[in-house]
N, C-alpha and C positions, 0 to 999 in steps of 0.2 A: 234240935230235931235235924235240920238242914241249914249247912253253912257253905255256901259258895263264895270263893275268894279269887278275884281277879281271873275270872274265866275268859279265855280267847279261845276262838275256833275259826281256823283259815281252812278254806277248802276251794281249789281251782283258782287261786289267786284272788278268792274274795273273803272278806272278813266278816264272819256271820255273828260271832260274839267279839265284843271289843273291850273287855274288860269288866265283866258282870261281877258286883257284889251284892249277895242276897243272904239275910239270915231269917229263918222261920223257927220260932220257939213252940214248944209244946204248949197245947190248949188254943193256939191260933189256928184260923182258917183262912186259907189265902186264895185269892183269884188272881191268874195273870192275865193281862189284856194287852193287846197290841196288834197293829195292821198285819196283814199276810206277809210272811217273810221276815218279820221283825226279829224271831229267834225264840218264841214261846215256846213250840214243841221241842226245839233244841235243848233247852233247859229242863224240861221235862225227861227227856231220854237221858241227859246226863245225871238227873237226881235218882233215875232207876237204874243207872249203870249199863245202859245199852248204847252210850256213846261216850267217848272221852274228849276232853278239851285238849287244844295244842298246849296250852299252859294254864296254870291256876289249879286250885285245890278244890274238891268235893267231899264234903263231910256229911254223911247221912246216918241218923240214929247212932252217932258216937264212933262210926267207921269211916276211915278215910279209903275212898276208893283208890285202887292200885296198890294198896297194903293189906287187902282181906279178901276173901273168898265172896265175891258179890253175889254168888248163889245163895249163900247163908243169909245174906243182908236182905234179899229179895223175899225171903220167907215173912218178914214183917213189913212188907209194902204190897198193899193192893193197888193194882193198876187196871184201869179201865179205858180202852181205846177202841176206836174201829178195827184197827189192826188186830186186836185180840178176838173179837166176835168173828172175823173173817177167817181166823183159823180153827174154829170150834166145827165139830162135825153136827150137821143139820139134822140128822137122823137120830141122834142120841137124846134119850128122854130128857125133859128139862132138870128133872132132880139130880140127874146124873152130871149134867153140865155143871150145875152150881157145885156139886160135891167134888168136882176136879180141884176146884180153888183151894181145897185143905191141903193140897200138894203140889199147887202150881202145875198140874199135868192139864195137858189139852183134851185127853180121853183116858177112860180106864180100859186095862186089858186083863184085869182080874177082879174077883168079887170084891164088893165095895163094904167096907167094915159098917156094921149096923149103926153104929153110934154116928159115924159120919152121915150116913144115910138121914138119920133122924135130924141132925143138925140141918142138913140141906132142905129138909121138908120143913123144919121151923121157920127158916130164913124166906123160904117160898110164901108159907103163910102170912108173914109180917109184911112181904111185899104185895100181898094181895093176889098172888099166882099159885096158892095152895091147890086150886081146882085144876091147874095145868100140869101138874109135876109129871104125869106119866105121858104126856104129849110131847112128840118129837119137837125138839128146839127149833127147826125150821117152819113149824106151823105158827109160831109167835109172831105177833106184830112188831114193828120196830121198836116201839115203846115198850112192849113186854120183853123183848130182848134185853133192852137196855136194863130194865128192872131186874131182871135175871142175871145179868153181869155184875151189878151191883151186888145182889146177894152172893155171887160167886167170890166176889172181892172179899167179903166179909166173913168168908168161911174160916180162914186162918187166924182170924182176931187181928188183923194187921195193926200195927202202930200209926202207919202213915196210909193215906189213901191218895192216890194220885189219879185224876181224871182229865182226858183230852177231849173238850168238846163232845161231853155225852149227850148233850140235846140236840146234836146236829141231825138234821133230818126228820125231826119229830114235829107233829101239828101242835097247835096251842094246848090242846087237851091233854095229849101224851105228855107234852113237856111239863105241864103244870103238874101232872102226876108223878113224874119222876123227880121233880123238883121237892114235892111234898115229901117223897121218901127220903131225900138227901136231907131235908129239915131234921128228920129226926136222927140224924147222927149226932146231935149235940148231946144225945144220951149216951154216946160210945166214948170211951177212953181212946179217941183217935184224932190224928191231926189231918186236915184235908187240904190238897193243893188242886186247883181245879183251873184248866184253862177254857176261855170261851171268847166269842166275838160280840156277845150280847149283853149288855149291861143288866138288862131285867132279870137275868139269870142269877144275879148277886143277891140271893135271899138273905134274911137275917142271920142264918148260921154263919155267914163268912163275916170275918172281922177286919182283914187287911187285904190290900191290893196292891200288886207290883205293875207298873205300867211299862211296858218294854217298848223301846223305838229305836230302830236301826242298831240292834245289837247291843245296846245299853239299857239300864234301868233309868227311866226318866224320872220316875218318881216310885215311892213305895212307902207304905205305913198304913195306920186306921183308914178304912175305905171312905170315911166321911172328908179326910184331908185331901185324898188322892182323886177321888171322884169329883172333881171341880170343872166346871165349864172351860176354865182358862186351860188347865193341864190336859184336858181331853182333846180339846180343840188343836192345841199344839202337836199331840201325839198322832192325832189322825189327820192333821193339816187340812181340818174342814171345819169350819164354826158349827159348834153344838151348844145346846144348853142341856142341863141336868136338872130333873125334879125327882123328889122323893115321894112315894106313896106305898102303903102297905109294907113299910119297913125296906123298900127296894127302890134303886135307882132307875129312872126311865129316862130316854135320851131324845131330844128334837134335834133334827140335824136341818140346816137352811138347804133350800134348793138351789142350785148352781153355785153353791160355795160363797153366797153373800152373807154378811154378818147379820145375826140374828138380833 
């Protein structure tokens, strides 16, 4: 699905990526963790073709970036980020915002095909937002907007879904509702890549974790192996302990950086 090989990125005399290797196979669902500035979002932007490395190769869905029309590849990639939400028109009805995902438009300027409309309405129903379909997008809460954007990302039946901190800014209730929706993606033929700062968002759906540290992959593999207290303490440069409950990891950090 995704093969990143020897990725380097240099900007303004600063090395952002320093030789990243990462392979994600079909059927795996990955979380990318790391401190601010470690290179997480940079990797997502390379996976979606919005940023190119200084050197190295990026292969996504059997296509090597730089040798293909990335616009065609993106038709098979769903992408969720705050930047996408900010580009949408708040006065458009929710169903129409969702329907734009079928074509990767930001809004429609012509009549929408009825089959596309019905699909958008079905996805909104599945997200529990069917009753909001005709409401302006701007009237939705932050949590509802995130759920609608997830529905939008699924409109084109993507093979790959990439999410950059989708739970950012949500309270506990809205976060858990969105995570419950994400958990149902296991019933879709889709591979998920998810960036977060919060371990408790690693729900049972996710199978693997990549831990990014200072522009390198410090560890990558099955989540039970990577989410160890020792590896996380080194990556975050702070003593932590990891406990598991409800199939999810939960982190405890020491006060003052003292060993737990």
